[in-house]
N, CA, C and O atoms as a Tripos MOL2 file, in Angstrom:
@<TRIPOS>MOLECULE
protein
  276   275    69     0     0
PROTEIN
NO_CHARGES

@<TRIPOS>ATOM
      1 N         104.2250  110.8820  115.5790 N.3       1 MET1
      2 CA        105.4530  111.5250  115.9440 C.3       1 MET1
      3 C         106.4620  110.4860  116.4560 C.2       1 MET1
      4 O         107.6320  110.5150  116.0760 O.2       1 MET1
      5 N         106.0140  109.5900  117.2990 N.am      2 LEU2
      6 CA        106.8990  108.5640  117.8330 C.3       2 LEU2
      7 C         107.4500  107.6830  116.7150 C.2       2 LEU2
      8 O         108.6370  107.3570  116.7000 O.2       2 LEU2
      9 N         106.5910  107.3050  115.7900 N.am      3 ARG3
     10 CA        107.0360  106.4560  114.6750 C.3       3 ARG3
     11 C         108.0960  107.1630  113.8470 C.2       3 ARG3
     12 O         109.0980  106.5550  113.4700 O.2       3 ARG3
     13 N         107.8840  108.4480  113.5600 N.am      4 ALA4
     14 CA        108.8360  109.2110  112.7610 C.3       4 ALA4
     15 C         110.1580  109.3880  113.5090 C.2       4 ALA4
     16 O         111.2310  109.2700  112.9180 O.2       4 ALA4
     17 N         110.0740  109.6720  114.8060 N.am      5 GLU5
     18 CA        111.2970  109.8410  115.5990 C.3       5 GLU5
     19 C         112.1270  108.5730  115.6340 C.2       5 GLU5
     20 O         113.3560  108.6290  115.6470 O.2       5 GLU5
     21 N         111.4640  107.4380  115.6500 N.am      6 ARG6
     22 CA        112.1720  106.1490  115.6850 C.3       6 ARG6
     23 C         112.5530  105.6630  114.2800 C.2       6 ARG6
     24 O         113.1610  104.6060  114.1180 O.2       6 ARG6
     25 N         112.1830  106.4540  113.2790 N.am      7 ARG7
     26 CA        112.4770  106.1320  111.8720 C.3       7 ARG7
     27 C         111.9290  104.7630  111.4680 C.2       7 ARG7
     28 O         112.6170  103.9360  110.8710 O.2       7 ARG7
     29 N         110.6560  104.5640  111.8240 N.am      8 VAL8
     30 CA        109.9500  103.3420  111.4580 C.3       8 VAL8
     31 C         108.9060  103.7340  110.4140 C.2       8 VAL8
     32 O         108.1250  104.6610  110.6330 O.2       8 VAL8
     33 N         108.8910  103.0370  109.2920 N.am      9 SER9
     34 CA        107.8980  103.3460  108.2580 C.3       9 SER9
     35 C         106.5310  102.8180  108.6820 C.2       9 SER9
     36 O         106.4210  101.9610  109.5590 O.2       9 SER9
     37 N         105.5010  103.3450  108.0430 N.am     10 ARG10
     38 CA        104.1520  102.8350  108.3170 C.3      10 ARG10
     39 C         104.0730  101.3470  108.0270 C.2      10 ARG10
     40 O         103.4810  100.5840  108.7900 O.2      10 ARG10
     41 N         104.6680  100.9470  106.9310 N.am     11 ARG11
     42 CA        104.6150   99.5350  106.5570 C.3      11 ARG11
     43 C         105.3530   98.6630  107.5810 C.2      11 ARG11
     44 O         104.8680   97.5900  107.9390 O.2      11 ARG11
     45 N         106.5140   99.1120  108.0510 N.am     12 GLU12
     46 CA        107.2540   98.3370  109.0500 C.3      12 GLU12
     47 C         106.4410   98.1720  110.3340 C.2      12 GLU12
     48 O         106.3810   97.0840  110.9060 O.2      12 GLU12
     49 N         105.8210   99.2600  110.7770 N.am     13 LEU13
     50 CA        105.0050   99.1900  111.9830 C.3      13 LEU13
     51 C         103.7990   98.2910  111.7620 C.2      13 LEU13
     52 O         103.4750   97.4580  112.6080 O.2      13 LEU13
     53 N         103.1470   98.4580  110.6430 N.am     14 ALA14
     54 CA        101.9730   97.6370  110.3350 C.3      14 ALA14
     55 C         102.3360   96.1580  110.3020 C.2      14 ALA14
     56 O         101.6120   95.3270  110.8510 O.2      14 ALA14
     57 N         103.4520   95.8280  109.6620 N.am     15 ASP15
     58 CA        103.8830   94.4280  109.5980 C.3      15 ASP15
     59 C         104.1610   93.8720  110.9890 C.2      15 ASP15
     60 O         103.7970   92.7350  111.2900 O.2      15 ASP15
     61 N         104.8040   94.6700  111.8370 N.am     16 ALA16
     62 CA        105.1180   94.2320  113.1940 C.3      16 ALA16
     63 C         103.8530   94.0290  114.0250 C.2      16 ALA16
     64 O         103.8110   93.1720  114.9080 O.2      16 ALA16
     65 N         102.8260   94.8240  113.7330 N.am     17 LEU17
     66 CA        101.5750   94.7470  114.4960 C.3      17 LEU17
     67 C         100.5630   93.7850  113.8960 C.2      17 LEU17
     68 O          99.5910   93.4140  114.5530 O.2      17 LEU17
     69 N         100.7860   93.3780  112.6460 N.am     18 GLY18
     70 CA         99.8420   92.4870  111.9810 C.3      18 GLY18
     71 C          98.6050   93.1930  111.4810 C.2      18 GLY18
     72 O          97.5200   92.6130  111.4530 O.2      18 GLY18
     73 N          98.7640   94.4760  111.0760 N.am     19 VAL19
     74 CA         97.6420   95.2470  110.5270 C.3      19 VAL19
     75 C          98.0340   95.7890  109.1600 C.2      19 VAL19
     76 O          99.2030   95.7340  108.7790 O.2      19 VAL19
     77 N          97.0660   96.3080  108.4280 N.am     20 HIS20
     78 CA         97.3170   96.9280  107.1370 C.3      20 HIS20
     79 C          98.0150   98.2710  107.3580 C.2      20 HIS20
     80 O          97.7220   98.9650  108.3320 O.2      20 HIS20
     81 N          98.9340   98.6410  106.4630 N.am     21 TYR21
     82 CA         99.6730   99.8850  106.6560 C.3      21 TYR21
     83 C          98.7570  101.1090  106.6740 C.2      21 TYR21
     84 O          99.0920  102.1170  107.2980 O.2      21 TYR21
     85 N          97.6050  101.0350  105.9980 N.am     22 GLN22
     86 CA         96.6780  102.1650  106.0250 C.3      22 GLN22
     87 C          96.0780  102.3630  107.4200 C.2      22 GLN22
     88 O          95.7160  103.4790  107.7940 O.2      22 GLN22
     89 N          95.9770  101.2780  108.1790 N.am     23 THR23
     90 CA         95.4720  101.3790  109.5500 C.3      23 THR23
     91 C          96.3670  102.2950  110.3750 C.2      23 THR23
     92 O          95.8740  103.0810  111.1830 O.2      23 THR23
     93 N          97.6700  102.1980  110.1780 N.am     24 VAL24
     94 CA         98.6070  103.0640  110.8930 C.3      24 VAL24
     95 C          98.3360  104.5270  110.5360 C.2      24 VAL24
     96 O          98.3450  105.3890  111.4150 O.2      24 VAL24
     97 N          98.0970  104.8110  109.2640 N.am     25 GLY25
     98 CA         97.7650  106.1710  108.8430 C.3      25 GLY25
     99 C          96.4780  106.6690  109.4860 C.2      25 GLY25
    100 O          96.4070  107.8120  109.9350 O.2      25 GLY25
    101 N          95.4650  105.8150  109.5300 N.am     26 TYR26
    102 CA         94.1950  106.1970  110.1600 C.3      26 TYR26
    103 C          94.4010  106.5160  111.6460 C.2      26 TYR26
    104 O          93.8320  107.4760  112.1670 O.2      26 TYR26
    105 N          95.2180  105.7030  112.3170 N.am     27 LEU27
    106 CA         95.5100  105.9470  113.7260 C.3      27 LEU27
    107 C          96.2080  107.2900  113.9140 C.2      27 LEU27
    108 O          95.8540  108.0660  114.8010 O.2      27 LEU27
    109 N          97.1920  107.5520  113.0800 N.am     28 GLU28
    110 CA         97.9810  108.7790  113.2170 C.3      28 GLU28
    111 C          97.1510  110.0270  112.9450 C.2      28 GLU28
    112 O          97.3990  111.0810  113.5310 O.2      28 GLU28
    113 N          96.1870  109.9150  112.0760 N.am     29 ARG29
    114 CA         95.3290  111.0680  111.7650 C.3      29 ARG29
    115 C          94.1250  111.1690  112.7060 C.2      29 ARG29
    116 O          93.3360  112.1090  112.6060 O.2      29 ARG29
    117 N          93.9880  110.2180  113.6020 N.am     30 GLY30
    118 CA         92.8690  110.2390  114.5360 C.3      30 GLY30
    119 C          91.5570  109.8300  113.9050 C.2      30 GLY30
    120 O          90.4920  110.1340  114.4420 O.2      30 GLY30
    121 N          91.6150  109.1420  112.7680 N.am     31 GLU31
    122 CA         90.4030  108.7020  112.0770 C.3      31 GLU31
    123 C          89.9420  107.3220  112.5440 C.2      31 GLU31
    124 O          88.8820  106.8470  112.1360 O.2      31 GLU31
    125 N          90.7330  106.6890  113.3900 N.am     32 TYR32
    126 CA         90.4250  105.3380  113.8570 C.3      32 TYR32
    127 C          90.9230  105.2090  115.2940 C.2      32 TYR32
    128 O          92.0430  105.6170  115.6030 O.2      32 TYR32
    129 N          90.1040  104.6500  116.1620 N.am     33 ASN33
    130 CA         90.5090  104.3640  117.5280 C.3      33 ASN33
    131 C          90.8470  102.8870  117.6270 C.2      33 ASN33
    132 O          90.0270  102.0400  117.2740 O.2      33 ASN33
    133 N          92.0320  102.5720  118.0980 N.am     34 PRO34
    134 CA         92.4410  101.1670  118.1420 C.3      34 PRO34
    135 C          91.7360  100.4100  119.2630 C.2      34 PRO34
    136 O          91.2670  100.9960  120.2390 O.2      34 PRO34
    137 N          91.6800   99.1200  119.0950 N.am     35 SER35
    138 CA         91.2240   98.2660  120.1920 C.3      35 SER35
    139 C          92.2760   98.3340  121.2970 C.2      35 SER35
    140 O          93.4100   98.7510  121.0620 O.2      35 SER35
    141 N          91.8950   97.9280  122.4800 N.am     36 LEU36
    142 CA         92.8470   97.9030  123.5820 C.3      36 LEU36
    143 C          94.0240   96.9880  123.2470 C.2      36 LEU36
    144 O          95.1730   97.3090  123.5490 O.2      36 LEU36
    145 N          93.7360   95.8710  122.6340 N.am     37 HIS37
    146 CA         94.7870   94.9150  122.2610 C.3      37 HIS37
    147 C          95.7840   95.5520  121.3000 C.2      37 HIS37
    148 O          96.9930   95.4090  121.4820 O.2      37 HIS37
    149 N          95.2940   96.2510  120.2850 N.am     38 LEU38
    150 CA         96.1900   96.9020  119.3300 C.3      38 LEU38
    151 C          96.9690   98.0280  120.0030 C.2      38 LEU38
    152 O          98.1620   98.1900  119.7420 O.2      38 LEU38
    153 N          96.3240   98.7960  120.8520 N.am     39 ALA39
    154 CA         97.0090   99.8820  121.5610 C.3      39 ALA39
    155 C          98.1490   99.3310  122.4170 C.2      39 ALA39
    156 O          99.2400   99.8990  122.4470 O.2      39 ALA39
    157 N          97.8940   98.2440  123.0980 N.am     40 LEU40
    158 CA         98.9390   97.6290  123.9210 C.3      40 LEU40
    159 C         100.0930   97.1190  123.0610 C.2      40 LEU40
    160 O         101.2530   97.2370  123.4550 O.2      40 LEU40
    161 N          99.7880   96.5550  121.8920 N.am     41 ARG41
    162 CA        100.8520   96.0710  121.0000 C.3      41 ARG41
    163 C         101.6980   97.2250  120.4810 C.2      41 ARG41
    164 O         102.9140   97.0920  120.3470 O.2      41 ARG41
    165 N         101.0580   98.3660  120.1870 N.am     42 ILE42
    166 CA        101.8110   99.5360  119.7250 C.3      42 ILE42
    167 C         102.7470  100.0180  120.8270 C.2      42 ILE42
    168 O         103.9220  100.2810  120.5730 O.2      42 ILE42
    169 N         102.2380  100.1340  122.0390 N.am     43 ALA43
    170 CA        103.0700  100.5700  123.1640 C.3      43 ALA43
    171 C         104.2260   99.5970  123.3900 C.2      43 ALA43
    172 O         105.3500  100.0220  123.6570 O.2      43 ALA43
    173 N         103.9590   98.3130  123.2860 N.am     44 ARG44
    174 CA        105.0210   97.3150  123.4520 C.3      44 ARG44
    175 C         106.0580   97.4400  122.3460 C.2      44 ARG44
    176 O         107.2580   97.3560  122.6070 O.2      44 ARG44
    177 N         105.6030   97.6400  121.1120 N.am     45 PHE45
    178 CA        106.5340   97.7660  119.9860 C.3      45 PHE45
    179 C         107.5340   98.8930  120.2310 C.2      45 PHE45
    180 O         108.7300   98.7360  119.9840 O.2      45 PHE45
    181 N         107.0370  100.0280  120.7180 N.am     46 PHE46
    182 CA        107.9050  101.1850  120.9590 C.3      46 PHE46
    183 C         108.5270  101.1700  122.3540 C.2      46 PHE46
    184 O         109.3350  102.0410  122.6780 O.2      46 PHE46
    185 N         108.1620  100.1920  123.1820 N.am     47 ASP47
    186 CA        108.6920  100.0440  124.5320 C.3      47 ASP47
    187 C         108.4600  101.3070  125.3590 C.2      47 ASP47
    188 O         109.3720  101.8450  125.9880 O.2      47 ASP47
    189 N         107.2030  101.7580  125.3340 N.am     48 VAL48
    190 CA        106.7860  102.9350  126.1000 C.3      48 VAL48
    191 C         105.4760  102.6210  126.8110 C.2      48 VAL48
    192 O         104.7700  101.6920  126.4180 O.2      48 VAL48
    193 N         105.1340  103.3890  127.8640 N.am     49 PRO49
    194 CA        103.8350  103.1990  128.5140 C.3      49 PRO49
    195 C         102.6970  103.5360  127.5540 C.2      49 PRO49
    196 O         102.8530  104.3660  126.6580 O.2      49 PRO49
    197 N         101.5830  102.9000  127.7440 N.am     50 LEU50
    198 CA        100.4140  103.1240  126.8950 C.3      50 LEU50
    199 C         100.0470  104.6010  126.8200 C.2      50 LEU50
    200 O          99.6870  105.0970  125.7530 O.2      50 LEU50
    201 N         100.1350  105.3050  127.9470 N.am     51 GLU51
    202 CA         99.7720  106.7240  127.9920 C.3      51 GLU51
    203 C         100.6970  107.5920  127.1430 C.2      51 GLU51
    204 O         100.3390  108.7140  126.7860 O.2      51 GLU51
    205 N         101.8740  107.0850  126.8210 N.am     52 PHE52
    206 CA        102.7980  107.8310  125.9770 C.3      52 PHE52
    207 C         102.3430  107.8290  124.5190 C.2      52 PHE52
    208 O         102.6880  108.7190  123.7420 O.2      52 PHE52
    209 N         101.5690  106.8150  124.1710 N.am     53 VAL53
    210 CA        101.1060  106.6680  122.7860 C.3      53 VAL53
    211 C          99.6720  107.1610  122.6220 C.2      53 VAL53
    212 O          99.3350  107.7680  121.6060 O.2      53 VAL53
    213 N          98.8230  106.8990  123.6260 N.am     54 PHE54
    214 CA         97.4170  107.2520  123.5330 C.3      54 PHE54
    215 C          97.0000  108.0280  124.7660 C.2      54 PHE54
    216 O          97.4590  107.7550  125.8750 O.2      54 PHE54
    217 N          96.1220  109.0000  124.5580 N.am     55 SER55
    218 CA         95.6740  109.8450  125.6500 C.3      55 SER55
    219 C          94.2230  110.2380  125.4330 C.2      55 SER55
    220 O          93.7470  110.2830  124.2980 O.2      55 SER55
    221 N          93.5240  110.5220  126.5220 N.am     56 ILE56
    222 CA         92.1630  111.0310  126.4090 C.3      56 ILE56
    223 C          92.1870  112.4460  125.8460 C.2      56 ILE56
    224 O          91.3240  112.8250  125.0540 O.2      56 ILE56
    225 N          93.1850  113.2240  126.2640 N.am     57 GLU57
    226 CA         93.3460  114.5850  125.7490 C.3      57 GLU57
    227 C          94.0320  114.5220  124.3940 C.2      57 GLU57
    228 O          94.9650  113.7400  124.2130 O.2      57 GLU57
    229 N          93.5840  115.3340  123.4350 N.am     58 PRO58
    230 CA         94.2290  115.3160  122.1280 C.3      58 PRO58
    231 C          95.6650  115.8270  122.2140 C.2      58 PRO58
    232 O          95.9680  116.7610  122.9580 O.2      58 PRO58
    233 N          96.5360  115.1960  121.4400 N.am     59 PHE59
    234 CA         97.9070  115.6560  121.3450 C.3      59 PHE59
    235 C          97.9520  116.8780  120.4430 C.2      59 PHE59
    236 O          97.1490  116.9790  119.5150 O.2      59 PHE59
    237 N          98.8620  117.8040  120.6870 N.am     60 PRO60
    238 CA         98.9560  118.9580  119.7870 C.3      60 PRO60
    239 C          99.3810  118.5110  118.3960 C.2      60 PRO60
    240 O         100.1710  117.5800  118.2460 O.2      60 PRO60
    241 N          98.8530  119.1800  117.3880 N.am     61 ARG61
    242 CA         99.1950  118.8500  116.0050 C.3      61 ARG61
    243 C         100.6220  119.2800  115.7410 C.2      61 ARG61
    244 O         101.0990  120.2640  116.3050 O.2      61 ARG61
    245 N         101.3020  118.5400  114.8800 N.am     62 ILE62
    246 CA        102.6500  118.9000  114.4900 C.3      62 ILE62
    247 C         102.6530  119.2160  113.0120 C.2      62 ILE62
    248 O         101.7670  118.7790  112.2780 O.2      62 ILE62
    249 N         103.6250  119.9570  112.5790 N.am     63 GLY63
    250 CA        103.7410  120.2920  111.1710 C.3      63 GLY63
    251 C         103.7120  121.7930  110.9750 C.2      63 GLY63
    252 O         103.5670  122.5520  111.9340 O.2      63 GLY63
    253 N         103.8490  122.2220  109.7270 N.am     64 PRO64
    254 CA        103.9530  123.6680  109.4470 C.3      64 PRO64
    255 C         102.7110  124.4640  109.8010 C.2      64 PRO64
    256 O         102.8150  125.6550  110.0950 O.2      64 PRO64
    257 N         101.5300  123.8380  109.7820 N.am     65 ASP65
    258 CA        100.2990  124.5660  110.0770 C.3      65 ASP65
    259 C         100.0520  124.7270  111.5700 C.2      65 ASP65
    260 O          99.1340  125.4450  111.9680 O.2      65 ASP65
    261 N         100.8770  124.0530  112.4230 N.am     66 SER66
    262 CA        100.6250  124.0900  113.8430 C.3      66 SER66
    263 C         101.3510  125.2310  114.5600 C.2      66 SER66
    264 O         101.1140  125.4580  115.7460 O.2      66 SER66
    265 N         102.2180  125.9410  113.8660 N.am     67 GLN67
    266 CA        102.9850  127.0130  114.4920 C.3      67 GLN67
    267 C         102.1430  128.2680  114.6090 C.2      67 GLN67
    268 O         101.3320  128.5720  113.7340 O.2      67 GLN67
    269 N         102.3450  128.9990  115.7070 N.am     68 ASP68
    270 CA        101.6650  130.2830  115.8700 C.3      68 ASP68
    271 C         102.2500  131.2750  114.8830 C.2      68 ASP68
    272 O         103.4640  131.3280  114.6850 O.2      68 ASP68
    273 N         101.4010  132.0420  114.2810 N.am     69 ARG69
    274 CA        101.8700  133.0280  113.2990 C.3      69 ARG69
    275 C         101.6760  134.4040  113.8240 C.2      69 ARG69
    276 O         102.0090  135.3760  113.1460 O.2      69 ARG69
@<TRIPOS>BOND
     1     1     2 1
     2     2     3 1
     3     3     4 2
     4     3     5 am
     5     5     6 1
     6     6     7 1
     7     7     8 2
     8     7     9 am
     9     9    10 1
    10    10    11 1
    11    11    12 2
    12    11    13 am
    13    13    14 1
    14    14    15 1
    15    15    16 2
    16    15    17 am
    17    17    18 1
    18    18    19 1
    19    19    20 2
    20    19    21 am
    21    21    22 1
    22    22    23 1
    23    23    24 2
    24    23    25 am
    25    25    26 1
    26    26    27 1
    27    27    28 2
    28    27    29 am
    29    29    30 1
    30    30    31 1
    31    31    32 2
    32    31    33 am
    33    33    34 1
    34    34    35 1
    35    35    36 2
    36    35    37 am
    37    37    38 1
    38    38    39 1
    39    39    40 2
    40    39    41 am
    41    41    42 1
    42    42    43 1
    43    43    44 2
    44    43    45 am
    45    45    46 1
    46    46    47 1
    47    47    48 2
    48    47    49 am
    49    49    50 1
    50    50    51 1
    51    51    52 2
    52    51    53 am
    53    53    54 1
    54    54    55 1
    55    55    56 2
    56    55    57 am
    57    57    58 1
    58    58    59 1
    59    59    60 2
    60    59    61 am
    61    61    62 1
    62    62    63 1
    63    63    64 2
    64    63    65 am
    65    65    66 1
    66    66    67 1
    67    67    68 2
    68    67    69 am
    69    69    70 1
    70    70    71 1
    71    71    72 2
    72    71    73 am
    73    73    74 1
    74    74    75 1
    75    75    76 2
    76    75    77 am
    77    77    78 1
    78    78    79 1
    79    79    80 2
    80    79    81 am
    81    81    82 1
    82    82    83 1
    83    83    84 2
    84    83    85 am
    85    85    86 1
    86    86    87 1
    87    87    88 2
    88    87    89 am
    89    89    90 1
    90    90    91 1
    91    91    92 2
    92    91    93 am
    93    93    94 1
    94    94    95 1
    95    95    96 2
    96    95    97 am
    97    97    98 1
    98    98    99 1
    99    99   100 2
   100    99   101 am
   101   101   102 1
   102   102   103 1
   103   103   104 2
   104   103   105 am
   105   105   106 1
   106   106   107 1
   107   107   108 2
   108   107   109 am
   109   109   110 1
   110   110   111 1
   111   111   112 2
   112   111   113 am
   113   113   114 1
   114   114   115 1
   115   115   116 2
   116   115   117 am
   117   117   118 1
   118   118   119 1
   119   119   120 2
   120   119   121 am
   121   121   122 1
   122   122   123 1
   123   123   124 2
   124   123   125 am
   125   125   126 1
   126   126   127 1
   127   127   128 2
   128   127   129 am
   129   129   130 1
   130   130   131 1
   131   131   132 2
   132   131   133 am
   133   133   134 1
   134   134   135 1
   135   135   136 2
   136   135   137 am
   137   137   138 1
   138   138   139 1
   139   139   140 2
   140   139   141 am
   141   141   142 1
   142   142   143 1
   143   143   144 2
   144   143   145 am
   145   145   146 1
   146   146   147 1
   147   147   148 2
   148   147   149 am
   149   149   150 1
   150   150   151 1
   151   151   152 2
   152   151   153 am
   153   153   154 1
   154   154   155 1
   155   155   156 2
   156   155   157 am
   157   157   158 1
   158   158   159 1
   159   159   160 2
   160   159   161 am
   161   161   162 1
   162   162   163 1
   163   163   164 2
   164   163   165 am
   165   165   166 1
   166   166   167 1
   167   167   168 2
   168   167   169 am
   169   169   170 1
   170   170   171 1
   171   171   172 2
   172   171   173 am
   173   173   174 1
   174   174   175 1
   175   175   176 2
   176   175   177 am
   177   177   178 1
   178   178   179 1
   179   179   180 2
   180   179   181 am
   181   181   182 1
   182   182   183 1
   183   183   184 2
   184   183   185 am
   185   185   186 1
   186   186   187 1
   187   187   188 2
   188   187   189 am
   189   189   190 1
   190   190   191 1
   191   191   192 2
   192   191   193 am
   193   193   194 1
   194   194   195 1
   195   195   196 2
   196   195   197 am
   197   197   198 1
   198   198   199 1
   199   199   200 2
   200   199   201 am
   201   201   202 1
   202   202   203 1
   203   203   204 2
   204   203   205 am
   205   205   206 1
   206   206   207 1
   207   207   208 2
   208   207   209 am
   209   209   210 1
   210   210   211 1
   211   211   212 2
   212   211   213 am
   213   213   214 1
   214   214   215 1
   215   215   216 2
   216   215   217 am
   217   217   218 1
   218   218   219 1
   219   219   220 2
   220   219   221 am
   221   221   222 1
   222   222   223 1
   223   223   224 2
   224   223   225 am
   225   225   226 1
   226   226   227 1
   227   227   228 2
   228   227   229 am
   229   229   230 1
   230   230   231 1
   231   231   232 2
   232   231   233 am
   233   233   234 1
   234   234   235 1
   235   235   236 2
   236   235   237 am
   237   237   238 1
   238   238   239 1
   239   239   240 2
   240   239   241 am
   241   241   242 1
   242   242   243 1
   243   243   244 2
   244   243   245 am
   245   245   246 1
   246   246   247 1
   247   247   248 2
   248   247   249 am
   249   249   250 1
   250   250   251 1
   251   251   252 2
   252   251   253 am
   253   253   254 1
   254   254   255 1
   255   255   256 2
   256   255   257 am
   257   257   258 1
   258   258   259 1
   259   259   260 2
   260   259   261 am
   261   261   262 1
   262   262   263 1
   263   263   264 2
   264   263   265 am
   265   265   266 1
   266   266   267 1
   267   267   268 2
   268   267   269 am
   269   269   270 1
   270   270   271 1
   271   271   272 2
   272   271   273 am
   273   273   274 1
   274   274   275 1
   275   275   276 2
@<TRIPOS>SUBSTRUCTURE
     1 MET1         2 RESIDUE 1 A MET
     2 LEU2         6 RESIDUE 1 A LEU
     3 ARG3        10 RESIDUE 1 A ARG
     4 ALA4        14 RESIDUE 1 A ALA
     5 GLU5        18 RESIDUE 1 A GLU
     6 ARG6        22 RESIDUE 1 A ARG
     7 ARG7        26 RESIDUE 1 A ARG
     8 VAL8        30 RESIDUE 1 A VAL
     9 SER9        34 RESIDUE 1 A SER
    10 ARG10       38 RESIDUE 1 A ARG
    11 ARG11       42 RESIDUE 1 A ARG
    12 GLU12       46 RESIDUE 1 A GLU
    13 LEU13       50 RESIDUE 1 A LEU
    14 ALA14       54 RESIDUE 1 A ALA
    15 ASP15       58 RESIDUE 1 A ASP
    16 ALA16       62 RESIDUE 1 A ALA
    17 LEU17       66 RESIDUE 1 A LEU
    18 GLY18       70 RESIDUE 1 A GLY
    19 VAL19       74 RESIDUE 1 A VAL
    20 HIS20       78 RESIDUE 1 A HIS
    21 TYR21       82 RESIDUE 1 A TYR
    22 GLN22       86 RESIDUE 1 A GLN
    23 THR23       90 RESIDUE 1 A THR
    24 VAL24       94 RESIDUE 1 A VAL
    25 GLY25       98 RESIDUE 1 A GLY
    26 TYR26      102 RESIDUE 1 A TYR
    27 LEU27      106 RESIDUE 1 A LEU
    28 GLU28      110 RESIDUE 1 A GLU
    29 ARG29      114 RESIDUE 1 A ARG
    30 GLY30      118 RESIDUE 1 A GLY
    31 GLU31      122 RESIDUE 1 A GLU
    32 TYR32      126 RESIDUE 1 A TYR
    33 ASN33      130 RESIDUE 1 A ASN
    34 PRO34      134 RESIDUE 1 A PRO
    35 SER35      138 RESIDUE 1 A SER
    36 LEU36      142 RESIDUE 1 A LEU
    37 HIS37      146 RESIDUE 1 A HIS
    38 LEU38      150 RESIDUE 1 A LEU
    39 ALA39      154 RESIDUE 1 A ALA
    40 LEU40      158 RESIDUE 1 A LEU
    41 ARG41      162 RESIDUE 1 A ARG
    42 ILE42      166 RESIDUE 1 A ILE
    43 ALA43      170 RESIDUE 1 A ALA
    44 ARG44      174 RESIDUE 1 A ARG
    45 PHE45      178 RESIDUE 1 A PHE
    46 PHE46      182 RESIDUE 1 A PHE
    47 ASP47      186 RESIDUE 1 A ASP
    48 VAL48      190 RESIDUE 1 A VAL
    49 PRO49      194 RESIDUE 1 A PRO
    50 LEU50      198 RESIDUE 1 A LEU
    51 GLU51      202 RESIDUE 1 A GLU
    52 PHE52      206 RESIDUE 1 A PHE
    53 VAL53      210 RESIDUE 1 A VAL
    54 PHE54      214 RESIDUE 1 A PHE
    55 SER55      218 RESIDUE 1 A SER
    56 ILE56      222 RESIDUE 1 A ILE
    57 GLU57      226 RESIDUE 1 A GLU
    58 PRO58      230 RESIDUE 1 A PRO
    59 PHE59      234 RESIDUE 1 A PHE
    60 PRO60      238 RESIDUE 1 A PRO
    61 ARG61      242 RESIDUE 1 A ARG
    62 ILE62      246 RESIDUE 1 A ILE
    63 GLY63      250 RESIDUE 1 A GLY
    64 PRO64      254 RESIDUE 1 A PRO
    65 ASP65      258 RESIDUE 1 A ASP
    66 SER66      262 RESIDUE 1 A SER
    67 GLN67      266 RESIDUE 1 A GLN
    68 ASP68      270 RESIDUE 1 A ASP
    69 ARG69      274 RESIDUE 1 A ARG
Protein backbone atom coordinates (compact mmCIF):
# COMPACT_ATOMS: atom_id res chain seq x y z
CA MET A 1 0.00 0.00 0.00
CA LEU A 2 2.79 2.42 0.89
CA ARG A 3 4.62 1.71 -2.36
CA ALA A 4 1.46 2.30 -4.41
CA GLU A 5 0.61 5.51 -2.54
CA ARG A 6 4.09 6.86 -3.22
CA ARG A 7 3.79 5.77 -6.88
CA VAL A 8 6.94 3.68 -6.75
CA SER A 9 7.08 0.64 -9.02
CA ARG A 10 8.24 -2.73 -7.75
CA ARG A 11 11.28 -2.47 -9.96
CA GLU A 12 12.17 1.02 -8.70
CA LEU A 13 11.92 -0.12 -5.09
CA ALA A 14 13.86 -3.29 -5.78
CA ASP A 15 16.63 -1.35 -7.52
CA ALA A 16 16.86 1.11 -4.62
CA LEU A 17 17.06 -1.77 -2.13
CA GLY A 18 19.41 -3.96 -4.17
CA VAL A 19 16.98 -6.89 -4.42
CA HIS A 20 15.15 -8.64 -7.25
CA TYR A 21 11.80 -7.05 -8.13
CA GLN A 22 10.04 -10.36 -7.41
CA THR A 23 11.27 -10.10 -3.81
CA VAL A 24 9.16 -6.95 -3.42
CA GLY A 25 6.11 -8.90 -4.65
CA TYR A 26 6.80 -11.73 -2.20
CA LEU A 27 7.06 -9.20 0.64
CA GLU A 28 3.81 -7.49 -0.32
CA ARG A 29 1.93 -10.78 -0.48
CA GLY A 30 3.36 -11.94 2.84
CA GLU A 31 5.13 -14.89 1.20
CA TYR A 32 8.56 -13.76 2.43
CA ASN A 33 9.75 -12.23 5.69
CA PRO A 34 12.60 -9.78 5.20
CA SER A 35 15.80 -9.77 7.16
CA LEU A 36 16.10 -7.01 9.71
CA HIS A 37 18.61 -5.27 7.44
CA LEU A 38 16.21 -5.31 4.48
CA ALA A 39 13.30 -4.16 6.66
CA LEU A 40 15.33 -1.22 7.91
CA ARG A 41 16.33 -0.29 4.34
CA ILE A 42 12.67 -0.34 3.26
CA ALA A 43 11.67 1.91 6.16
CA ARG A 44 14.55 4.27 5.35
CA PHE A 45 13.60 4.36 1.66
CA PHE A 46 10.07 5.50 2.53
CA ASP A 47 11.30 7.66 5.44
CA VAL A 48 8.90 6.07 7.92
CA PRO A 49 9.32 4.17 11.21
CA LEU A 50 9.88 0.44 10.86
CA GLU A 51 6.53 -0.26 12.56
CA PHE A 52 4.78 1.66 9.78
CA VAL A 53 6.00 -0.88 7.25
CA PHE A 54 6.12 -4.10 9.28
CA SER A 55 4.02 -5.31 12.18
CA ILE A 56 3.52 -8.45 14.23
CA GLU A 57 -0.22 -8.09 13.66
CA PRO A 58 -1.34 -8.67 10.08
CA PHE A 59 -2.37 -5.60 8.13
CA PRO A 60 -5.90 -5.65 6.74
CA ARG A 61 -6.10 -6.77 3.12
CA ILE A 62 -6.86 -4.13 0.54
CA GLY A 63 -8.64 -4.51 -2.75
CA PRO A 64 -12.11 -5.40 -4.00
CA ASP A 65 -12.31 -8.67 -2.05
CA SER A 66 -11.64 -6.95 1.28
CA GLN A 67 -14.88 -4.95 1.45
CA ASP A 68 -17.77 -6.13 3.59
CA ARG A 69 -20.68 -7.24 1.48
